matplotlib code that plots the C-alpha trace (Angstrom):
import matplotlib.pyplot as plt

x = [120.5, 121.4, 120.8, 117.8, 119.3, 115.7, 114.4, 114.3, 111.9, 108.7, 105.4, 104.4, 101.7, 99.4, 98.5, 99.6, 100.4, 98.7, 97.5, 100.1, 103.0, 102.0, 102.0, 105.3, 107.3, 105.7, 106.5, 110.0, 110.8, 109.3, 111.5, 114.6, 113.8, 113.3, 117.0, 116.4, 118.8, 117.1, 113.5, 111.4, 108.6, 106.4, 104.4, 102.4, 103.4, 102.1, 101.8, 104.7, 107.7, 110.3, 108.1, 108.2, 112.1, 112.5, 110.3, 112.3, 115.6, 114.4, 113.4, 116.6, 118.8, 116.7, 116.0, 118.7, 122.5, 122.4, 124.4, 124.6, 122.0, 122.8, 119.7, 120.5, 118.5, 118.1, 118.9, 120.6, 117.5, 115.7, 118.4, 117.6, 114.0, 114.9, 117.0, 113.9, 111.8, 114.1, 114.1, 110.2, 109.7, 108.5, 107.0, 109.5, 109.3, 109.1, 107.8, 111.1, 112.3, 114.5, 117.4, 117.6, 117.9, 120.3, 122.8, 121.6, 124.1, 123.7, 126.9, 128.4, 132.1, 134.6, 134.3, 131.5, 131.3, 132.2, 128.9, 126.7, 123.8, 122.1, 123.9, 122.0, 123.8, 123.5, 125.4, 127.5, 128.8, 129.2, 131.5, 133.4, 133.9, 135.3, 137.7, 138.8, 137.7, 136.6, 132.7, 130.8, 127.2, 125.6, 122.6, 124.3, 124.5, 123.2, 123.4, 122.8, 126.1, 128.1, 128.3, 130.3, 130.6, 132.3, 135.6, 136.1, 139.5, 141.9, 141.6, 138.3, 138.0, 135.4, 135.4, 133.0, 131.1, 130.6, 126.8, 124.4, 121.4, 120.9, 117.6, 117.6, 114.9, 113.5, 115.3, 113.8, 116.5, 120.3, 121.3, 121.9, 124.4, 127.0, 126.6, 125.8, 129.3, 129.2, 126.2, 127.4, 130.8, 128.9, 128.4, 127.2, 124.5, 120.7, 119.1, 115.5, 114.3, 111.7, 109.8, 106.2, 107.2, 109.2, 110.8, 111.9, 115.5, 114.2, 112.3, 115.5, 117.6, 115.7, 115.1, 111.3, 111.0, 108.2, 107.0, 104.3, 102.5, 100.5, 99.4, 98.3, 94.8, 94.6, 95.8, 93.1, 90.4, 91.6, 91.6, 95.5, 95.7, 93.3, 92.5, 93.1, 91.0, 92.7, 92.1, 93.5, 94.8, 95.6, 97.4, 98.5, 102.1, 102.0, 100.0, 101.5, 104.5, 104.6, 106.4, 109.2, 108.4, 110.6, 111.3, 110.4, 112.6, 114.5, 116.9, 119.4, 121.7, 124.6, 124.6, 128.3, 129.8, 126.9, 126.8, 123.5, 122.3, 119.1, 118.5, 115.8, 114.7, 115.9, 113.7, 110.3, 110.9, 108.7, 109.4, 108.0, 106.3, 109.3, 111.7, 109.4, 111.2, 114.3, 115.6, 112.7, 111.1, 107.8, 106.9, 103.3, 102.9, 103.9, 101.8, 98.7, 99.0, 99.3, 96.6, 94.3, 95.1, 94.5, 91.2, 89.9, 91.3, 88.3, 85.9, 86.3, 88.5, 87.7, 84.3, 82.6, 80.5, 82.2, 85.8, 86.6, 88.3, 91.5, 94.6, 96.8, 95.8, 95.9, 95.8, 99.4, 100.6, 103.6, 104.7, 107.1, 109.2, 111.3, 114.8, 116.3, 115.9, 112.3, 111.8, 113.3, 110.9, 107.9, 108.8, 109.2, 106.0, 103.8, 104.9, 103.5, 100.3, 99.6, 100.8, 103.3, 106.3, 107.7, 110.1, 107.9, 104.7, 106.3, 109.7, 112.0, 113.0, 116.0, 119.6, 120.7, 118.1, 120.0, 119.0, 116.4, 115.6, 114.7, 112.8, 110.7, 110.0, 108.8, 106.5, 105.1, 104.5, 104.3, 101.2, 102.9, 104.6, 102.0, 103.6, 106.8, 108.5, 110.7, 112.3, 112.6, 114.0, 110.4, 109.4, 110.4, 110.1, 109.3, 106.3, 104.0, 100.8, 98.9, 99.5, 96.1, 97.5, 100.2, 100.7, 102.7, 104.5, 106.8, 106.1, 107.3, 107.8, 109.0, 106.0, 107.8, 109.0, 105.5, 103.7, 106.4, 105.6, 101.8, 102.3, 103.3, 99.7, 98.1, 98.9, 96.1, 95.9, 93.7, 91.3, 92.9, 96.4, 95.2, 93.8, 96.9, 98.6, 95.7, 93.0, 90.2, 90.4, 87.9, 89.2, 91.4, 89.1, 91.1, 94.0, 93.8, 96.4, 96.7, 97.9, 99.4, 101.3, 99.3, 101.2, 98.1, 97.0, 99.8, 101.2, 104.2, 107.3, 108.7, 112.5, 113.9, 117.0, 120.1, 122.6, 126.2, 128.7, 127.9, 129.5, 131.8, 130.1, 132.2, 131.3, 131.5, 134.3, 136.4, 135.4, 136.6, 139.8, 140.7, 139.9, 142.1, 144.9, 144.5, 142.5, 140.2, 138.5, 135.4, 133.2, 134.5, 134.0, 130.4, 129.7, 131.2, 129.2, 125.9, 126.6, 127.5, 124.4, 122.1, 123.7, 123.4, 119.8, 118.9, 121.1, 119.8, 121.4, 123.4, 125.0, 125.9, 127.5, 129.5, 130.7, 131.7, 133.9, 135.7, 136.1, 136.2, 133.8, 130.2, 129.0, 126.8, 129.6, 132.0, 129.4, 128.5, 132.1, 132.7, 129.5, 130.5, 134.0, 132.8, 129.9, 132.2, 134.9, 137.5, 139.5, 142.7, 141.9, 142.6, 145.2, 146.5, 147.8, 151.4, 150.1, 149.7, 146.1, 146.1, 142.8, 141.0, 142.8, 141.6, 138.1, 138.3, 140.9, 138.6, 137.8, 141.4, 143.0, 140.5, 140.1, 137.6, 135.4, 135.6, 134.6, 131.8, 130.4, 130.3, 128.4, 125.9, 125.7, 124.9, 122.5, 120.8, 118.1, 116.0, 113.3, 110.4, 109.9, 107.0, 105.7, 102.2, 99.9, 96.2, 94.0, 92.5, 90.7, 90.4, 88.6, 88.5, 89.7, 87.3, 88.8, 88.4, 84.8, 83.9, 85.3, 83.2, 80.0, 80.4, 81.0, 78.0, 75.7, 76.8, 76.0, 72.6, 71.9, 73.5, 71.3, 68.0, 66.2, 68.0, 68.0, 64.5, 65.2, 67.0, 63.8, 61.3, 63.2, 64.0, 60.3, 59.2, 55.6, 55.5, 55.9, 57.1, 60.7, 61.1, 64.0, 65.1, 65.1, 67.4, 69.6, 70.0, 70.9, 73.3, 75.2, 75.2, 76.7, 79.4, 80.4, 80.6, 82.9, 84.1, 83.4, 79.7, 78.6, 76.0, 78.5, 81.3, 78.8, 77.1, 80.6, 81.5, 78.4, 78.9, 82.4, 81.4, 78.1, 78.3, 75.3, 73.0, 73.8, 72.6, 75.2, 73.7, 73.8, 72.7, 73.8, 70.2, 70.5, 73.9, 73.0, 69.6, 69.2, 66.9, 70.0, 70.5, 67.1, 67.9, 71.3, 69.9, 67.1, 69.6, 71.8, 68.7, 68.1, 64.7, 65.5, 67.6, 68.7, 70.3, 68.7, 68.2, 64.6, 65.2, 66.0, 62.7, 60.5, 58.7, 57.9, 56.6, 54.7, 52.8, 51.9, 50.8, 48.5, 47.0, 46.3, 44.7, 42.7, 41.1, 40.4, 39.7, 39.1, 42.2, 41.6, 44.0, 44.6, 45.5, 47.8, 49.7, 50.5, 51.5, 53.8, 55.7, 56.0, 56.9, 60.4, 61.0, 60.0, 62.2, 65.2, 64.5, 62.1, 58.4, 56.8, 53.4, 51.4, 53.0, 56.5, 55.2, 53.7, 57.0, 58.7, 56.3, 53.1, 51.1, 51.8, 50.7, 47.3, 47.0, 47.6, 44.8, 42.3, 43.2, 42.4, 39.5, 41.2, 44.6, 44.0, 43.4, 46.4, 48.7, 47.3, 48.1, 51.7, 52.1, 50.9, 53.2, 56.1, 55.4, 55.3, 58.3, 60.7, 59.6, 58.3, 55.3, 52.8, 49.7]
y = [114.2, 112.2, 108.4, 107.0, 103.8, 102.8, 103.4, 99.7, 98.8, 97.4, 98.5, 96.3, 93.7, 93.3, 89.9, 87.6, 90.4, 91.8, 95.4, 96.3, 94.5, 96.2, 99.5, 98.8, 98.0, 101.0, 103.3, 101.9, 102.3, 105.8, 106.8, 105.5, 107.2, 110.3, 109.9, 108.8, 106.3, 104.9, 103.6, 102.0, 99.6, 99.2, 96.0, 94.1, 90.6, 88.1, 90.6, 89.0, 91.0, 88.7, 87.9, 91.6, 91.7, 88.8, 90.6, 93.9, 92.0, 90.3, 93.5, 95.3, 92.5, 91.8, 95.4, 97.7, 97.4, 96.3, 92.9, 92.1, 92.3, 92.0, 90.6, 91.4, 89.2, 89.8, 86.2, 83.2, 81.2, 83.9, 83.8, 80.1, 81.0, 83.8, 81.4, 79.0, 81.9, 83.0, 79.3, 79.2, 82.6, 82.4, 85.7, 86.2, 86.7, 83.0, 81.6, 80.1, 79.9, 82.8, 80.6, 79.1, 82.5, 84.1, 82.7, 82.8, 82.3, 82.2, 83.5, 80.3, 80.9, 83.7, 83.7, 84.9, 83.0, 85.2, 84.5, 85.3, 87.6, 87.6, 87.2, 86.4, 87.4, 88.8, 91.9, 90.2, 87.7, 90.6, 92.3, 89.1, 89.0, 92.4, 91.6, 88.2, 86.1, 82.6, 82.1, 78.9, 78.2, 78.3, 79.9, 82.0, 85.4, 88.1, 91.7, 92.5, 91.0, 94.1, 96.7, 99.3, 100.7, 98.3, 99.5, 98.6, 97.2, 99.5, 97.2, 95.6, 92.2, 93.6, 96.8, 99.6, 99.2, 95.4, 95.4, 97.6, 97.1, 96.2, 95.1, 95.1, 92.9, 93.6, 96.9, 98.5, 96.2, 95.9, 98.6, 101.5, 102.7, 100.0, 98.3, 101.4, 101.6, 98.2, 99.2, 102.8, 101.3, 100.1, 103.8, 103.3, 100.8, 101.7, 100.7, 99.3, 98.5, 96.1, 96.2, 95.8, 98.2, 101.2, 103.3, 106.9, 105.8, 103.8, 106.7, 108.8, 106.4, 106.2, 109.8, 109.4, 108.0, 105.4, 104.1, 102.0, 101.7, 98.7, 98.2, 95.3, 96.7, 97.2, 93.4, 92.3, 94.1, 92.8, 89.1, 88.9, 88.3, 87.5, 89.5, 88.3, 88.0, 88.6, 86.1, 87.4, 85.3, 87.0, 85.4, 86.9, 86.2, 87.8, 90.8, 91.6, 89.3, 87.4, 86.3, 83.8, 82.8, 81.9, 78.2, 77.9, 75.4, 76.9, 75.9, 78.6, 79.2, 81.7, 83.1, 84.3, 80.9, 78.5, 77.0, 75.2, 74.6, 73.6, 75.9, 76.9, 80.5, 82.3, 85.4, 86.1, 88.5, 89.8, 89.8, 91.9, 90.9, 92.4, 89.9, 87.0, 84.6, 86.7, 86.3, 84.3, 81.3, 80.3, 77.1, 77.2, 80.5, 78.9, 75.7, 77.8, 79.8, 76.8, 74.9, 77.7, 77.9, 74.2, 74.3, 77.3, 76.3, 74.1, 75.7, 79.3, 79.7, 76.9, 76.0, 75.5, 72.2, 70.5, 70.9, 67.9, 68.7, 66.5, 67.7, 65.4, 68.2, 71.3, 74.3, 75.1, 77.4, 79.7, 80.9, 83.9, 83.4, 86.0, 84.2, 80.9, 79.5, 80.7, 78.9, 75.4, 75.9, 76.4, 73.4, 71.2, 72.3, 72.2, 68.5, 68.0, 69.7, 68.4, 64.9, 64.3, 62.3, 62.5, 65.3, 66.2, 67.8, 70.8, 72.0, 75.1, 77.1, 79.1, 79.5, 76.9, 74.4, 73.0, 73.6, 76.3, 76.4, 72.7, 73.2, 76.0, 73.7, 70.8, 73.2, 74.3, 70.9, 68.2, 67.0, 66.0, 69.2, 71.2, 73.8, 75.8, 78.1, 80.8, 84.1, 86.2, 83.9, 83.3, 86.8, 88.3, 87.1, 83.4, 81.9, 79.3, 79.7, 76.9, 78.9, 79.5, 80.8, 83.2, 83.2, 86.1, 84.9, 87.9, 91.5, 93.7, 97.5, 98.0, 98.7, 97.3, 94.1, 93.6, 94.0, 91.5, 89.0, 89.3, 89.0, 85.6, 84.5, 86.7, 84.4, 82.9, 79.3, 77.1, 74.8, 71.6, 72.9, 73.6, 70.2, 68.5, 69.5, 70.2, 67.3, 68.5, 72.1, 73.4, 76.9, 79.7, 82.8, 84.4, 83.7, 84.0, 86.1, 84.8, 87.5, 86.2, 89.3, 92.4, 92.9, 94.2, 96.6, 99.2, 101.5, 100.4, 102.6, 103.6, 103.5, 107.0, 108.1, 108.7, 111.2, 111.0, 108.1, 105.2, 105.3, 102.6, 99.4, 97.4, 94.6, 95.1, 92.6, 94.7, 97.9, 96.5, 95.1, 98.3, 100.3, 98.0, 98.7, 102.5, 103.4, 105.9, 108.4, 110.3, 108.0, 104.7, 106.3, 107.4, 103.8, 102.3, 104.5, 103.9, 100.0, 99.9, 102.0, 99.6, 96.6, 98.0, 98.9, 95.3, 93.3, 92.0, 92.8, 89.5, 90.3, 93.8, 92.4, 89.9, 92.7, 94.8, 91.9, 91.5, 95.3, 96.7, 99.4, 99.7, 99.8, 102.8, 104.7, 104.1, 105.1, 108.3, 109.4, 109.0, 111.0, 113.8, 114.0, 114.2, 116.7, 119.1, 118.7, 118.0, 115.7, 116.5, 115.7, 112.2, 111.9, 108.4, 105.8, 107.2, 110.0, 109.6, 109.9, 109.7, 111.1, 108.9, 105.8, 106.6, 106.6, 103.0, 101.7, 99.3, 97.5, 97.9, 96.3, 93.4, 90.9, 89.0, 92.1, 92.7, 89.1, 89.3, 92.4, 90.5, 87.7, 90.2, 92.1, 88.8, 87.9, 84.6, 82.6, 81.3, 78.6, 78.0, 74.5, 74.2, 77.7, 78.9, 81.2, 82.0, 82.8, 86.2, 86.2, 84.8, 85.7, 87.8, 91.5, 94.1, 96.5, 94.0, 93.1, 96.9, 97.3, 94.4, 95.4, 99.0, 97.7, 95.4, 98.4, 100.6, 97.8, 97.3, 101.2, 101.5, 98.6, 98.9, 99.8, 97.5, 94.0, 92.5, 91.0, 94.3, 96.3, 94.2, 94.2, 97.9, 98.8, 96.5, 95.9, 92.3, 91.1, 87.5, 86.8, 83.5, 81.0, 82.0, 85.8, 84.9, 82.8, 85.6, 88.0, 85.4, 85.2, 89.0, 89.6, 87.1, 88.6, 92.0, 90.9, 87.6, 88.4, 88.9, 85.4, 85.0, 83.5, 85.8, 88.7, 87.3, 86.8, 90.2, 91.9, 89.4, 91.1, 94.6, 94.6, 91.3, 92.3, 92.7, 89.4, 85.8, 83.4, 80.3, 77.1, 74.5, 73.8, 74.4, 78.1, 78.8, 77.6, 79.0, 81.0, 83.3, 84.7, 87.1, 88.5, 89.1, 90.5, 93.0, 94.1, 94.7, 96.8, 98.9, 99.2, 97.6, 95.1, 95.9, 92.3, 90.0, 86.6, 83.6, 83.1, 79.5, 79.9, 81.8, 79.9, 77.9, 80.9, 82.9, 80.1, 79.9, 83.4, 82.9, 80.0, 82.3, 85.1, 82.7, 81.1, 84.2, 85.3, 82.1, 79.4, 77.4, 73.5, 70.8, 69.5, 73.2, 73.7, 70.4, 70.8, 74.4, 73.3, 71.1, 73.9, 76.6, 75.4, 75.1, 78.8, 79.7, 78.1, 79.0, 81.9, 82.4, 79.5, 78.8, 75.8, 75.2, 75.1, 72.7, 70.4, 70.4, 69.4, 66.9, 66.4, 64.6, 67.3, 69.9, 67.8, 67.8, 71.6, 72.5, 70.1, 71.4, 75.2, 74.3, 75.8, 76.9, 80.6, 80.3, 77.9, 80.5, 83.3, 81.2, 80.3, 84.3, 84.9, 82.3, 83.8, 87.2, 86.0, 83.6, 85.5, 89.1, 88.6, 90.7, 89.8, 91.5]
z = [63.4, 66.4, 66.0, 68.2, 69.6, 70.2, 66.8, 65.9, 68.8, 67.1, 68.5, 71.4, 70.9, 74.0, 73.3, 76.1, 78.5, 81.4, 81.2, 83.8, 81.9, 78.6, 80.5, 82.3, 79.0, 76.9, 79.8, 80.0, 76.2, 76.2, 79.1, 77.5, 74.2, 76.3, 77.5, 81.0, 82.2, 85.1, 85.3, 88.1, 87.7, 90.6, 90.2, 92.9, 94.0, 91.6, 88.7, 86.9, 87.5, 86.2, 83.1, 82.4, 82.9, 80.4, 77.9, 78.4, 78.1, 74.9, 73.3, 74.2, 73.0, 69.7, 68.6, 69.9, 70.1, 73.6, 74.0, 77.7, 80.5, 84.2, 86.1, 89.9, 92.4, 96.2, 97.1, 95.3, 95.6, 93.5, 91.0, 90.5, 90.2, 87.5, 85.6, 85.2, 84.0, 81.4, 80.2, 79.9, 78.4, 74.8, 74.1, 71.4, 67.5, 66.5, 69.9, 70.8, 74.4, 75.5, 76.6, 73.0, 71.4, 74.0, 76.3, 80.0, 82.8, 86.5, 88.1, 89.7, 89.3, 88.9, 85.0, 83.0, 79.6, 76.8, 74.7, 77.8, 76.9, 80.4, 83.6, 86.8, 90.2, 93.4, 94.2, 96.6, 93.9, 91.5, 94.1, 94.5, 90.7, 90.5, 93.3, 91.6, 94.5, 94.1, 93.9, 95.0, 94.3, 97.6, 99.2, 101.8, 99.9, 102.5, 101.8, 105.3, 106.6, 105.4, 107.9, 106.2, 102.6, 100.2, 98.6, 95.0, 93.8, 91.9, 89.0, 88.9, 86.9, 84.5, 82.4, 83.5, 80.2, 80.3, 80.9, 78.7, 80.9, 84.6, 85.9, 89.8, 91.1, 94.7, 94.3, 97.5, 99.4, 98.5, 96.1, 98.4, 100.9, 101.4, 98.0, 95.9, 94.5, 92.8, 90.9, 89.9, 88.7, 85.5, 84.6, 81.0, 81.6, 81.8, 85.0, 85.6, 89.0, 89.9, 93.3, 94.8, 97.8, 96.8, 99.6, 99.5, 98.7, 95.8, 94.4, 94.7, 93.2, 90.1, 89.9, 90.8, 87.3, 88.0, 84.5, 85.9, 89.4, 89.7, 93.5, 95.4, 95.8, 92.1, 91.5, 93.8, 92.0, 88.6, 90.0, 89.6, 93.5, 96.4, 99.4, 103.0, 106.2, 109.6, 112.3, 115.6, 118.6, 121.8, 124.7, 128.1, 127.5, 124.1, 125.0, 128.5, 129.1, 132.3, 135.5, 136.3, 139.9, 142.6, 142.6, 138.9, 136.8, 134.0, 131.3, 131.0, 128.1, 128.3, 124.9, 124.9, 125.9, 125.0, 128.4, 129.2, 132.8, 134.6, 137.5, 139.9, 139.8, 143.0, 142.8, 141.2, 138.3, 135.4, 131.7, 129.1, 125.8, 123.8, 126.0, 125.0, 122.5, 122.8, 126.4, 127.7, 126.1, 127.2, 125.4, 126.7, 124.7, 121.5, 122.3, 123.0, 119.9, 117.6, 119.6, 119.2, 115.4, 115.2, 116.9, 114.8, 111.3, 110.4, 112.7, 111.9, 108.9, 106.4, 107.6, 104.4, 104.7, 101.7, 103.0, 105.1, 108.2, 107.6, 109.2, 106.9, 104.4, 106.7, 104.5, 103.7, 106.3, 106.5, 110.0, 110.5, 113.6, 115.4, 115.0, 114.1, 117.8, 118.0, 114.5, 115.9, 119.0, 116.8, 114.8, 117.7, 119.4, 116.1, 115.9, 119.3, 118.6, 115.4, 116.7, 113.9, 114.5, 111.0, 109.7, 106.7, 108.1, 109.7, 108.6, 109.0, 105.8, 107.0, 106.1, 108.4, 107.2, 104.3, 100.6, 101.2, 97.5, 97.4, 100.6, 99.1, 96.1, 98.4, 100.3, 97.0, 95.6, 98.3, 99.9, 103.1, 103.8, 105.4, 107.8, 106.9, 109.5, 108.5, 109.6, 106.5, 103.9, 102.4, 102.9, 99.3, 96.0, 96.8, 94.9, 96.9, 95.2, 97.3, 100.4, 102.2, 105.7, 106.7, 110.5, 112.2, 115.5, 115.4, 114.9, 112.0, 112.1, 108.4, 106.0, 103.0, 104.7, 106.2, 102.8, 101.3, 104.1, 103.6, 99.8, 100.2, 100.6, 97.8, 94.8, 93.0, 91.9, 89.7, 91.6, 90.1, 90.9, 94.5, 94.8, 93.5, 96.8, 99.2, 98.2, 100.5, 99.1, 96.5, 95.7, 96.8, 97.0, 99.9, 102.2, 106.1, 107.8, 111.3, 113.7, 116.9, 117.8, 116.9, 113.6, 111.8, 114.6, 114.3, 111.8, 109.9, 109.2, 105.9, 106.0, 105.6, 103.5, 105.7, 104.1, 104.6, 104.9, 107.2, 110.6, 111.7, 113.1, 115.3, 117.8, 121.6, 121.7, 119.2, 121.3, 124.6, 123.1, 121.3, 124.7, 126.7, 124.3, 124.8, 121.7, 123.4, 120.9, 122.0, 120.0, 121.6, 125.1, 124.2, 122.9, 126.1, 128.3, 126.6, 126.6, 130.5, 131.3, 129.3, 130.8, 134.3, 133.9, 132.5, 135.1, 138.4, 141.7, 141.6, 138.2, 139.2, 142.4, 140.2, 138.0, 141.0, 142.4, 139.1, 138.2, 141.6, 140.4, 139.3, 135.7, 136.3, 138.2, 135.3, 132.6, 134.7, 134.9, 131.2, 130.4, 132.9, 131.4, 127.8, 128.7, 130.5, 128.0, 130.5, 128.3, 126.2, 122.4, 121.5, 118.7, 118.8, 121.3, 121.3, 123.5, 127.4, 127.3, 131.2, 131.7, 129.4, 130.5, 134.1, 132.9, 131.7, 134.0, 135.8, 132.5, 130.9, 133.9, 134.5, 131.5, 133.7, 134.0, 130.2, 129.4, 132.1, 130.2, 127.0, 128.7, 130.1, 126.9, 124.9, 127.5, 128.6, 127.2, 129.9, 128.9, 131.3, 132.1, 131.0, 131.5, 131.3, 129.2, 129.0, 125.9, 126.1, 122.8, 119.2, 116.2, 113.0, 113.2, 114.0, 111.4, 108.7, 109.8, 109.9, 106.4, 105.1, 106.7, 105.5, 102.0, 102.2, 103.4, 100.6, 98.0, 99.6, 99.4, 95.7, 94.4, 96.1, 92.9, 90.4, 92.2, 92.7, 96.2, 97.3, 96.0, 97.9, 101.3, 101.0, 100.3, 103.4, 102.1, 102.8, 99.2, 98.8, 98.1, 96.5, 96.4, 92.8, 93.8, 96.9, 94.8, 92.2, 95.0, 96.5, 93.2, 92.7, 96.0, 95.5, 92.3, 93.8, 96.7, 97.6, 101.3, 100.7, 101.8, 104.4, 106.8, 106.3, 106.6, 109.6, 111.3, 110.4, 112.1, 115.2, 115.5, 114.9, 117.0, 119.2, 121.3, 118.3, 116.6, 117.6, 116.4, 114.6, 116.9, 114.2, 110.6, 109.5, 110.7, 109.4, 106.0, 105.6, 102.3, 104.1, 106.2, 103.3, 103.9, 107.5, 106.7, 104.2, 106.7, 109.3, 106.9, 106.2, 109.7, 109.7, 112.3, 115.6, 116.0, 113.5, 113.9, 111.7, 110.7, 111.5, 115.1, 115.7, 113.3, 115.8, 118.0, 115.0, 113.5, 116.9, 116.7, 112.9, 114.4, 117.0, 114.4, 111.8, 114.5, 115.5, 111.9, 110.0, 112.6, 111.8, 111.7, 113.1, 109.5, 108.4, 111.3, 110.9, 107.3, 107.6, 110.4, 108.0, 105.4, 107.9, 108.4, 104.6, 104.4, 107.1, 105.3, 101.7, 101.3, 100.2, 98.1, 96.6, 96.1, 92.8, 94.6, 97.2, 94.6, 92.6, 95.8, 97.1, 95.0, 97.9, 100.3, 97.7, 97.3, 101.1, 101.3, 98.7, 100.5, 103.9, 102.8, 100.3, 97.2, 95.8, 96.4, 100.0, 100.4, 98.7, 100.9, 104.0, 102.6, 102.1, 105.6, 107.2, 105.2, 106.7, 110.2, 110.1, 107.8, 108.1, 111.7, 110.9, 113.5, 112.1]

ax = plt.figure().add_subplot(projection="3d")
ax.plot(x, y, z, "-o")
ax.set_aspect("equal")
plt.show()
């Protein structure tokens, strides 16, 4: 019979593995045994994708005839991270480290050592190796820099069967389209894809052979990751744009030339929210968002009484910026807002910021480095477990990218490990997503597969140069017409006049004539530049004959960045997301309905017969709520209801009100619709105690001594629930004795205590 190349694989021992990792390896090996050559592992951020890849590599090298594994990473800094993980992986037969059994090499030069078992590389470096180019160990690999399909050399530097297994990390990104030929050159290798966010292209490339599907939601339920809460900040400029008024001071940068000038704006013009931080910089908008965050961070987000509001240990915060210039502005303004003159507290982690791998390590470990600002460099695959806040100051359309960016905050971390870098923290039960742009409020798109070869992508500068030399195919004319139309619509009157003076023609007129000629099919076919092509040349003569006009088009296309000095913005609103709050209150109400028979405190409140609910019952309910959902704390539930039904919720104004254990009773009664308003018993304790005094006076002829001692105890009841004479004596023996003396005996005193509880906590007035 046919030899099974995987017959030597021993049964996998689940010890030391998460259930999802065990499922992934078993599914992979079964898939390979069944003759599949490609397998996809969908594993949530934090589930241990690289660890799983190390295990797959070890088992294939140790128990099959495979001898060489390629581990493809998305970015070079992730390659360094992976190299470290292969070094610490010890789930081997004798517990030895992987890299002491097999040779692990990260591709740093144009030669792979002959004894190498695992090669770690980006696809860009691998392509350079195939072409025989020099390779340097830098962090500037970027798959997005290639705009057309790569062409393999005639005689690649490696044989096509060099690798037996190729593992592609973050496989939702670089392996398709332009780079695909590099991967498929190694046509004898088995392929494994790793991702948390598969797109349709990913599924198609791996023949829909998904051997594990472990979602972020499942990982949160399992405690592998933590959930997030959304805190929304809305400002006028972010939501609606703004105006640059006549006479406003501006700093204008001409992007094409880099020229910087200080000008006074000549005419009032509006800018849209999409132009903000692209062509218009409003420092006041950035400052307002950061100041609002600073004001809210210990008031609304991290407001546990035990957490000291110390800005030296601001919760580790990652801010996503729109571009490099935006990131620089955020860093500079954050220094001002947080009153820091040093270069440690807030830093950029971008391609231009030096050793990004070292900066990420510092952000992960250093107490002094509190805010990191990035574009997308820290968006994928990068581990910063102590991160407690992810702030979006840029919008994101792509669903996979948004999930990856959010995923930076989900990692769990031990309490001690967290306190090593954030000394005022206690534990990480969730992270906060601060949304300053509405990124949480719209649908995100899934990229769709594009069939057919990529169209040629050329710069506008190249297009104008080729057109001026008479290279005039239809697609070049279409591109030129579209560009001129767009620039004309964006330009102001002064800029249109300037172009007309240079070209002796108008942008929209040139575009219109090109569109008409193409639509009416008036033009002889373009073959090459050796033909006359007079009709085509006539359409573009204004540009072909005037180099200054072409240069001015490039200036207008690149645009200007105008910075308002200082600019202005207004806060519209801030607070937690309505959607998230509704989800929390709905889940809480479902919990209350489901457990109204089997949790004593819920049973008593549900029956609503005025039975006493004691301190111990409330503590039991409090613990069960926390175990069910980390959002089911009195403060978070109160906040959630205040967002969902603000008119029906009275916010606590004193610490005593906010901390009252009896708030759980009010929340449950509100969930059961027994009360129309959510209000702490502490806030109304005085009012309802006076009603009790009147009621008791009418029925029992209340004495001054009885009233005075019950007034002292009423507030305790309002905060902590029902109590008996025994409870009072355990807390304060003298007061217990006074209570019995005042009412004559213990039975009457207990009856009075229960009556006060009904008035003050249940607000029953008869």
